[in-house]
C-alpha positions in Angstrom: -2.9 118.2 14.4 -5.1 120.9 12.7 -8.1 120.9 15.0 -8.8 121.1 18.7 -11.2 118.2 18.5 -11.0 114.5 17.7 -13.2 112.6 15.2 -16.0 112.3 17.8 -16.0 116.1 18.4 -14.3 115.7 21.8 -11.7 118.2 23.0 -8.3 116.7 22.0 -6.2 117.9 25.0 -4.9 114.5 25.9 -3.3 113.9 22.4 -2.0 117.5 22.4 -0.3 117.0 25.8 1.2 113.6 24.7 2.7 115.2 21.6 4.4 118.1 23.4 8.2 117.6 23.7 8.1 119.3 27.1 5.7 116.7 28.5 7.7 113.8 27.1 10.8 115.3 28.6 9.2 115.8 32.0 7.8 112.2 32.0 10.9 110.5 30.6 11.9 109.1 34.0 8.4 108.9 35.3 9.1 111.5 38.1 7.9 115.1 38.1 10.4 117.3 40.0 10.0 120.8 41.4 12.7 122.0 38.8 10.7 120.5 36.0 7.6 122.3 37.2 9.5 125.6 37.5 10.9 125.1 34.0 7.4 124.4 32.6 6.1 127.5 34.3 8.8 129.5 32.8 7.9 128.2 29.3 4.3 129.1 29.8 5.2 132.6 31.1 7.5 133.2 28.1 4.8 132.1 25.6 2.2 134.4 27.3 4.6 137.3 27.2 5.2 136.7 23.5 1.5 136.6 22.8 1.0 139.8 24.8 3.5 141.5 22.5 2.1 140.2 19.2 -1.7 139.7 19.7 -4.4 142.2 19.4 -6.3 143.2 22.5 -9.3 141.1 21.4 -7.0 138.1 20.9 -5.4 138.6 24.3 -8.9 138.6 25.8 -9.7 135.4 24.0 -6.5 133.8 25.3 -7.2 135.0 28.8 -10.8 133.5 28.7 -9.5 130.3 27.3 -6.8 129.9 30.0 -9.4 130.7 32.7 -11.9 128.1 31.3 -9.2 125.4 30.9 -8.2 126.1 34.5 -11.8 125.7 35.7 -12.0 122.4 33.7 -8.8 121.1 35.3 -9.9 122.1 38.8 -13.4 120.7 38.4 -12.0 117.4 37.0 -9.6 117.1 39.9 -12.5 117.6 42.4 -14.7 115.2 40.4 -12.0 112.5 40.3 -11.4 112.7 44.1 -15.0 111.4 44.7 
């Protein structure tokens, strides 16, 4: 996948998630365990530490803003879907 968006211009997160080996591994048995969440958290932390070491300060700011806005989207969607 070479773009963040699908053919309609919508954000392509669902497809991205489904393509991730880590997600497929977590969902293989249909149960999400605490250990799987800890392992995924460790993967994310390792990637962020790697980015901190290789990215410019401006790129780090962009990644931080992106993470914050994705987190807002996830939180807002969760609240919306509980209605």
